[in-house]
N, C-alpha and C positions, 0 to 999 in steps of 0.2 A: 586400732587400728590397725589393716593390715601388712603389713611388709613387703615392700615389688618385690624382695628377694625369693619370694612364695613363686611365685611366673613369671617363670624362663619367659625370653623374649624370645619370639619365633623366628629372629634373623641369628640367632646364638652368637650372640655378641655379650650377651649380660656374665655369662659365665665367669669370663677370661679377666675379671675386673675387682676390684675392691670395693667395699659393700660403701664405703665412705665416700669415695667420689665421681660415683659412675651410673648411678639408678637413670637418676633424671633425667641426665642426655640419652639414653639405651631409649629411656622411652620420646622423648621427642622425637629419634628418630624413626621410632617405628609408625606412630602417628603421624608423621610428617608424607610417607609414603604410602600407607595405606588408605583406603579409600573411606570418605569421609564417614564418619559411626548415623544412624538411621536417630531421626528425632526419638525422643520419645513418644509413649504412648498418651499423655496426656499432650502433648501436644497434638499430636497428631487428631487425637480426639476435637482440638480446639479449630486448629484449622477446618479438617470437615463440618466443622458446626457453620461457623463461617460460607463455605462453601459449598457443601450441599444443597438449600436452601436455592445459593443463588443463582446455580446450572439446571435445580428443578422449574425455579421461576424464568430460565434463558427456553428450558423443554416447553412450558407452557406458552407461553410467547410464540412461540416457534408452530404450538397444534394450533393458537387462537387465529393468528395473523395468518398461515399461509392462504394462500392465494391458490386458486382454482385454474390460474391459468394466465397470461397475459389479454387483458380483455379487445376484445376486436373495433374493427374501428374501419369506413370506408378511406380508404386511400386521397388523400390532396394531392398526391405527384409533385409535392414540393419537397427539399430537398433530403433528407437520409427518406421520408415516407414514399419512394418512389416504388413500384413493384421492378426487379433487375433480371436478368438473364445474361450467362456467359456468353461474351462471341470471342472469334480468333482475326487477327487484320488477313486477309487474303492476299489483298498487295495493296500495292503506294507506289501512283504517279506523280509527279512533278505536273503543276501548272501553273501556266499565268495569273497573278492572284485578281486580277482585272477582271480576266471571264469568266471568272465563276462568282464572282459578285461579292465578295468575302467578308467584304465588311455589314451586308444587311442592312447599310442606309447608305443613301446615294452622294457624296462628296459633295462639302457645300464648296471646298474653295476659302472658305474660314479658317483658320488655324489657330485662333486667338484662344480655343478654347479645349481641354482636354480631348471634346467629343467631335469636334471640327479634325483637331488631329488625327487622333484616331483612326478618324473618317478614311482619310486620304491617305498614311501608312496602309492600315489595309490593303489598299489596292494598287500594291507597288510591290515589287521582288516575288520570289515564287513560292507557290502553296502546294502543299501537301493533297492530293485525291485519293483518300484513303479506302478502300471497298473493303468491309467487315459481314463474315458470316454468322450469326448467332445459331448457337451452338448447344443449345435446352432450351424448355419451355416448348408452347406448342407450336408454335412457328420455328421448332429446330433443322438448319438448310436454308431460312430465309438471309438475302442479303442484303446491303442497303449500304449508300456512300456516307463519308463524311470530307468535311474539308479542315487541313489544321492550316489554321496563319505561321507565316515564319516564326511570328518571334512567341507563341502560344507557348506556354509554361511546361506545355507535353504532348511531346509528339508522339510519332507510333511508327511502330516499321511491321515488316511482312513479321508472320510468323507470333508475333505478341498474343496473348493474351489478354480482354478487355472485361469490363461490366459497361454492359450495354442497358439505359432507362427501356423503360416500356411504357408509351401513353395512350391505350388502346382507343381512348378518344378524339386523340387528331389525328388528320390526314394521313393515308395512308403512308405518305415517302415522306411524311414526319414524326409517324411514331418511336420510332426506335432513334439514342442515340448515345456516344458514347458518353460515360460519368466518370470512365476508372478506369486503372490497368488493374490488370488479374495480379494481387501479389505474394499470389499463396505458395506457392514454390519456394521463394526467398523468407518467409515468415516461416513456413515450417522449419527447413534447413536451418536455421540460427536459434529455432524453438530446441530445436533436436541437438544443437551446437551448446545451446544453454544446460539443457538437461544432462550432458553429456560430464561436460563438467564439473556442473554439482556434485552427480555422485562419484566421478573421477574423486574430486579433492576433500567432498564431505562421505563418501562411501557410504556407510550403511543411513548418516547423519542425512547426508544429501538426499538418500531415498523417501527417508520419512516428511524431511522435508519437500520434496515436490509434491508426494502423495496431500502433503497439507495444505499445499499451492491448488494441486486440485480440489480438495474440499471445499479451500475460502472463496475457489470459479464459481460452483454448482450452489455456496448461499446466495452470494450475489444472484445470478442468476435466474437460480429455481426460485429465494425466496423472496431475497429487498428488492428487485427491479418490478417482478408483477405487485408483489404486495403495493407498494409505491403506484403502480397506475390502474391497481383497482380504488384509491384510493384512501389508505389506510397513511395514519399518519406518520411523514416519511421520520420525522425523530425516533418515534417509539418503534418504526421498523427497525430505523438506522440501531436504533440500541440494541432491540433484542439480536441481530443478526451478526454485530460486531461483535458482541458478547460470545455468538456460536461458533465464530469464527476467532476467536481469539482463544477458547477453550478447547478447539481441537488442538488447532496451529501448536498452541505452547507443548499439551500437556501430549499430544504426537511427535513431537520434535526433540522433545524434553522429558520426556517420564513421567508417571505417577507419580511424584516427588514432593517433601517440605520444599524445597528449592523450589519447584515449578508454582507451586501454589502462590506460595509468597510474590511470586512475580504474576500472577496472575490479578492476584488483591492491589499488589501499584499501580497494574493498569486498570484495573476496571476502578480505583479512586480517579486516576488522571483524566481516565475517559469521563468520569462523571466534571470532575471540573470544567473539562474542555464544553463540552455540552452545557453548562450554567453560564460562559464566559460568553461561548457562542450563543447562545439563545439572547442574552443579553444587549449582547453589539451589534447584532444582526437586527433586534428593535430599534435601538438607540439611533442607530446608526440609514435608519429608515432604507435598508437592503430590500430590493422587493423576490432577488434570485430572478428575475425577469429579464434579461443584458443585451444577448443576443437570436440570432434568428432562430439555432437550436432548442432554447429556450422558449422561445415564442412558441414554436413549434411543439412543444411539448405542451405547451399553456391553450395553446389554440384547442388541439386535439382532445385533452382530457384538463377542462377549465375546475372539475374539483380540487385538483392537486394542490398542497401549499408547496409553492415555489419556495420561499424566505426558510420553511421546513425541509426542504429540499435542499435547499443550501445547507444548512445545518448539517443533514446526514452525512453530504458529503466531505464537507471537513471532519465531521467523526471517524467515519469511514475513511479519510485520508492520513488523517494521522494513527491511526491503530498500528500500522504498516510500523511503523519508526518508533512510536511507542511498544511495542514488542520486542525488540534487539538493547533500547534501552533499560527497562524493567531484569530482562534476565539477564545482561549482564553486569548490573549493579546487585546482580540475588550469587550470582557466581563469583562476584568479587567479593562479599563478603565469607560466604562459606568457607571459599581458599583461604582467606586469611584465618579465620578464626581455626582451620586444617592447620598454618602452616604455625598456629601459635595457642593453640588453646584456652590460656589462662587470659585474652584479652576480655575483659568484659564490654559492653554496649557502648559506650560511648567511645574509646580506642577503636570498637570494631566501626563502628561513626565515620567517627574523623576520619580512619586510614580508608576509606573507600569512597570518603563521599571527594576525597584528593584525584580518586579513580573518574569521579563520577563528573568534576570539572571540565577535566580531558575533553569526556566525553561530551558533554553539553557545549561545550565552544565549536565543536565538530559536526553535529548535528543540526544543530541552530543551523548555522553558515551552510548547509547543504541543504536543508529546507529552505532557504530563503532562495538561494540559489535554485536551486529548483523549477520553484514557483516564478522564479524571474523569466528564469530561461522558456518556461512552459507559453509566458505572455510575452515574449521576446517582440512577437509584432506589433502589439498592441501599442507596446511602449515606444516603437522605432514611427507607430502613426502619431504620438501625443512631439512625437521629434519633430517629425515632417512641419506640424501645424504649429510648431513654434512655441506650445502651451506652459506655460508656469507647471516648476512642482507642484504648487499649491491646484493650482488647476486639474489638473494630473490625479494626484489624488483623489480630488473630491469625486471628479466621475465616481459612478457607481459601478463598472467596470474596472476598472483600478485600485475602487474602496475594498472591494466583496474579492479580491486578492491579498489586499493590506489585510483582513478580518481575516484572513483563513490564513495565512502567515502567522500571524504572529497571537492569537488565538488559541492555536496548535501550537506553537513555539511554548506560549507560556507554559503547557499544559507538557509539554517537553522536558522545561524546565524544572518543572515541578515533581516530578514523577521520580526523579533524582533523589530529592532527599526523602520522598515519603518512601519509596520501595525499598532504601537503606537502613531506615526507621526502621521500619518494621522486620526488613531479614537479619539485622544487628538485636533486636529484640528476641525474636526468635531464637536464631541460632546459639546467645547469651543464655537465655531462658532453658535451653532444651541438659537436662541433667540425668541422662538416664542414670540408671548405678549400675549399672558394664555393660560393655560395647559388647560385640559377635566373638570376641576370644574369651568372654569370662574373668574379666581383665579391670579391677575396678578402676575408674576412671577418672579419680578425683585422685591420684597421684598422677596422672599425665597433668592434669590441672596444676596441683602443684608444682608439678617439676618446669611447666611452663611459668610459672609465674618468680620461681628461682631465678631461672633462664635468663629474663626479660631485667634481674636487679644485680646483674654481675654485669 
């Protein structure tokens, strides 16, 4: 057996110590500071044998399902399906609400109903009469007026950019109306601030993260959304698109390595579990996926879209981002634990890494549930106002969808921790190349790690 004395330590620590007691600690020191040794060629082949067919299937799926573009349709003028132009508020003047008949309905004097109270209140106080100039489209330069009531949630001021809806079939005086405020500048500034913080803190990793984020949006907007609108199965499209996003994001941000490949496998297995659970509970709970004005509009414009499948696709895509975080963290934890003590076997690595994973599970699940609760807060307030029981609230399809979305995603996240940890522990423990990059036998380092643990 080769003696550790035959290979001098790169740090120069080994030559000044006696042979009987100093070599193993020196080896342990050099391994703890150096980069993780690459996995053996055999393990690389095993990982490639799994991931290459998967990546090939994703590419084939993208090619087969790639849409020719978003299908055209005749605009309905409802909700988001309206022709819009840009505009600017030229002037705002105060007028008496009663003079401009802001309520659009004659007050009945009966305030016993919400409609009656609204009609009476709308003709009291000072309203704003805003003059808006259209700044885009074929009728650029045209002006129209908009009456804003004093209790309206959106108030206008001079110089403000607005989004205006255009209804060509309406009478000329009613063709334009303000639908929203132009928020492009603050949103652009916020996006720039986000990118700056990511690059300053993450440096090159941050740059790669931003590039992968842009690639994810491209896959979403150029493939997933148009393919679903063309009538492709939403679940298949979501699986293929999510897999493409996963491969691009993980390998671009974390490099082409065995560590990243294990994270990809853990994410893939967890996504499959989420897909199976989501499909089962969506069907069992009879969730249609058509629960509000937006989904109703989509179903009306494209009746061939499977709305329950669209709901499942949303669950898969929504879970992917958090899954990436969990699987990469667990894989890195296993690799670092192995680097700190190369003598740890798969069971010891799993037990140590799963303790880290349990802390991660607690924080991630809590974050996910609160995120969904925050998004559905107005809906929950409506149920609270109606004084509905908790059982009634949970049984309604609107809330049941969010419950299924949250719990199915959370189960997948929780399962990803032991799954990824097991995979990483098995891979890194099975890795026994004959020597590291410097030609040193790694068996001595392993023995040294075991002896240190026995002391």
